[in-house]
MARMARKE-920648 format. One record per atom (N, C-alpha, C, O): x, y, z. Coordinates in steps of 0.05 Angstrom, whole numbers, padded with zeros to 5 digits, always signed. Layout:
XYZ
...
***
This chain:
-00081+00383-00212
-00059+00365-00213
-00035+00380-00224
-00028+00400-00213
-00022+00372-00245
+00001+00384-00256
+00016+00364-00272
+00005+00343-00280
+00041+00370-00277
+00058+00352-00293
+00073+00334-00274
+00086+00343-00255
+00072+00308-00279
+00086+00288-00263
+00105+00272-00280
+00101+00269-00304
+00127+00263-00267
+00144+00244-00280
+00130+00217-00280
+00110+00214-00265
+00139+00198-00296
+00126+00171-00296
+00125+00159-00268
+00105+00147-00260
+00146+00162-00251
+00146+00151-00225
+00125+00165-00207
+00111+00152-00192
+00124+00192-00209
+00105+00207-00193
+00076+00200-00202
+00058+00198-00185
+00072+00196-00228
+00046+00188-00238
+00038+00161-00226
+00015+00157-00217
+00057+00142-00226
+00051+00115-00215
+00044+00117-00185
+00025+00105-00176
+00060+00133-00170
+00055+00136-00142
+00028+00149-00137
+00013+00142-00119
+00021+00169-00153
-00004+00182-00151
-00028+00163-00156
-00048+00163-00142
-00025+00146-00176
-00045+00126-00182
-00048+00106-00160
-00070+00099-00152
-00026+00097-00149
-00026+00078-00126
-00040+00091-00102
-00057+00079-00089
-00032+00116-00097
-00044+00130-00074
-00074+00133-00077
-00089+00130-00058
-00083+00140-00102
-00111+00143-00107
-00125+00116-00103
-00147+00115-00091
-00113+00094-00113
-00126+00068-00109
-00128+00061-00079
-00148+00051-00070
-00106+00066-00064
-00107+00061-00036
-00128+00078-00022
-00144+00068-00006
-00129+00103-00029
-00150+00121-00018
-00178+00111-00024
-00195+00112-00007
-00182+00103-00049
-00209+00093-00057
-00216+00068-00041
-00239+00066-00032
-00197+00050-00039
-00203+00025-00024
-00207+00031+00005
-00226+00020+00018
-00191+00048+00016
-00194+00056+00045
-00220+00069+00050
-00234+00062+00070
-00229+00087+00032
-00255+00100+00035
-00277+00079+00034
-00296+00080+00050
-00275+00061+00015
-00295+00040+00012
-00297+00023+00038
-00319+00018+00048
-00274+00014+00047
-00273-00002+00072
-00283+00014+00096
-00299+00004+00112
-00274+00039+00098
-00282+00055+00121
-00312+00060+00121
-00325+00060+00142
-00323+00066+00097
-00351+00071+00095
-00367+00046+00103
-00387+00048+00117
-00358+00023+00093
-00373-00002+00099
-00370-00011+00128
-00389-00021+00140
-00346-00009+00139
-00340-00020+00165
-00335+00000+00186
-00331-00007+00210
-00334+00026+00179
-00330+00047+00199
-00303+00044+00214
-00302+00047+00238
-00282+00037+00199
-00256+00032+00211
-00237+00055+00204
-00240+00068+00183
-00218+00060+00221
-00197+00079+00215
-00175+00065+00198
-00173+00040+00200
-00160+00080+00183
-00139+00067+00166
-00120+00049+00182
-00110+00029+00171
-00114+00055+00207
-00097+00039+00223
-00109+00012+00229
-00095-00008+00235
-00135+00010+00227
-00150-00015+00233
-00157-00031+00208
-00170-00052+00210
-00150-00021+00184
-00157-00034+00160
-00133-00052+00151
-00111-00043+00150
-00139-00077+00146
-00119-00096+00138
-00126-00107+00110
-00149-00112+00104
-00105-00111+00094
-00108-00124+00068
-00093-00150+00069
-00071-00152+00080
-00104-00171+00057
-00090-00196+00056
-00069-00193+00033
-00069-00174+00018
-00051-00213+00031
-00029-00211+00012
-00039-00208-00017
-00028-00192-00032
-00060-00222-00024
-00071-00220-00051
-00081-00191-00057
-00076-00180-00078
-00095-00180-00038
-00105-00152-00042
-00082-00133-00043
-00082-00114-00059
-00061-00138-00027
-00037-00121-00026
-00023-00121-00053
-00016-00100-00064
-00019-00145-00064
-00004-00147-00090
-00021-00135-00113
-00009-00124-00132
-00047-00137-00111
-00064-00124-00131
-00063-00094-00128
-00061-00079-00148
-00065-00085-00104
-00065-00056-00099
-00039-00043-00108
-00039-00021-00119
-00017-00056-00102
+00010-00045-00108
+00020-00054-00135
+00042-00045-00144
+00006-00072-00149
+00014-00082-00175
+00041-00096-00173
+00060-00089-00188
+00043-00114-00154
+00068-00129-00148
+00065-00158-00154
+00042-00168-00157
+00087-00172-00156
+00086-00201-00157
+00086-00212-00129
+00093-00198-00110
+00079-00237-00125
+00079-00250-00099
+00108-00250-00088
+00113-00246-00064
+00127-00255-00106
+00155-00256-00098
+00165-00229-00088
+00179-00228-00067
+00157-00207-00101
+00165-00180-00091
+00153-00175-00064
+00166-00164-00047
+00128-00182-00061
+00115-00179-00035
+00130-00194-00013
+00134-00183+00009
+00138-00218-00019
+00153-00234+00000
+00181-00221+00006
+00189-00221+00029
+00194-00211-00015
+00220-00198-00011
+00217-00174+00007
+00234-00169+00024
+00196-00158+00002
+00192-00134+00019
+00188-00142+00048
+00198-00128+00066
+00173-00163+00053
+00169-00173+00080
+00196-00182+00092
+00203-00175+00114
+00210-00199+00077
+00235-00211+00087
+00256-00189+00093
+00271-00192+00111
+00256-00168+00077
+00276-00147+00080
+00267-00125+00099
+00281-00105+00103
+00243-00128+00111
+00233-00108+00130
+00224-00082+00118
+00223-00062+00132
+00217-00082+00092
+00208-00057+00079
+00180-00050+00089
+00173-00026+00088
+00164-00070+00097
+00137-00064+00105
+00130-00084+00128
+00138-00107+00128
+00115-00073+00147
+00105-00090+00169
+00082-00108+00160
+00068-00101+00141
+00078-00130+00173
+00057-00148+00166
+00050-00165+00190
+00065-00167+00210
+00027-00178+00188
+00018-00197+00208
+00015-00224+00194
+00007-00225+00171
+00021-00246+00208
+00017-00272+00196
+00002-00290+00215
+00009-00293+00238
-00020-00301+00205
-00036-00320+00219
-00036-00346+00203
-00049-00348+00183
-00021-00366+00212
-00018-00390+00196
-00003-00383+00171
+00018-00371+00171
-00015-00390+00148
-00003-00384+00122
-00013-00358+00110
-00005-00350+00089
-00031-00344+00124
-00044-00320+00114
-00028-00295+00123
-00021-00293+00147
-00022-00277+00104
-00007-00253+00109
-00026-00229+00107
-00043-00228+00089
-00023-00210+00126
-00040-00186+00125
-00022-00161+00128
-00002-00161+00142
-00030-00140+00114
-00016-00114+00115
-00035-00093+00125
-00058-00091+00116
-00026-00076+00143
-00042-00054+00153
-00041-00031+00133
-00019-00025+00123
-00063-00018+00128
-00065+00004+00110
-00045+00026+00118
-00032+00038+00101
-00043+00032+00143
-00025+00053+00152
+00004+00046+00145
+00020+00064+00140
+00011+00020+00146
+00039+00012+00138
+00043+00015+00108
+00065+00023+00100
+00023+00010+00093
+00025+00014+00063
+00029+00043+00057
+00047+00050+00041
+00013+00060+00070
+00016+00089+00065
+00043+00099+00075
+00055+00116+00062
+00053+00088+00097
+00079+00096+00108
+00102+00088+00088
+00121+00103+00084
+00099+00064+00077
+00119+00055+00058
+00120+00074+00034
+00142+00081+00025
+00097+00082+00024
+00097+00101+00001
+00108+00127+00009
+00124+00140-00006
+00101+00137+00033
+00112+00162+00043
+00142+00162+00046
+00156+00180+00038
+00152+00140+00058
+00181+00138+00064
+00197+00136+00038
+00221+00144+00037
+00185+00126+00016
+00200+00123-00009
+00193+00144-00029
+00200+00141-00053
+00179+00165-00021
+00172+00187-00039
+00197+00203-00046
+00212+00210-00028
+00200+00209-00071
+00222+00226-00081
+00210+00250-00093
+00198+00249-00114
+00213+00273-00080
+00201+00298-00090
+00215+00306-00117
+00238+00299-00122
+00200+00320-00133
+00211+00328-00159
+00235+00347-00154
+00235+00363-00135
+00253+00345-00172
+00277+00362-00171
+00271+00388-00187
+00259+00386-00209
+00280+00410-00177
+00276+00436-00191
+00298+00441-00210
+00298+00462-00223
***
């Protein structure tokens, strides 16, 4: 590893949690990350967000989602893309 800023540490922890969950799901269901979906509750727990922040991110187009009735789902690949797109490399 190395030395991380608090933001980099948080992103690293989130990425590890996502990777762990994805591995668990993939092992159990033999799915690729593009085929793994998290419901809104799993998403807010995974990302450590409030329900309101999750809703704002959807409303503002920060992350793609699927909606079936009142149920919201997020694709793992979209979550990883969100983290990738918002990554700020350390400054030298």
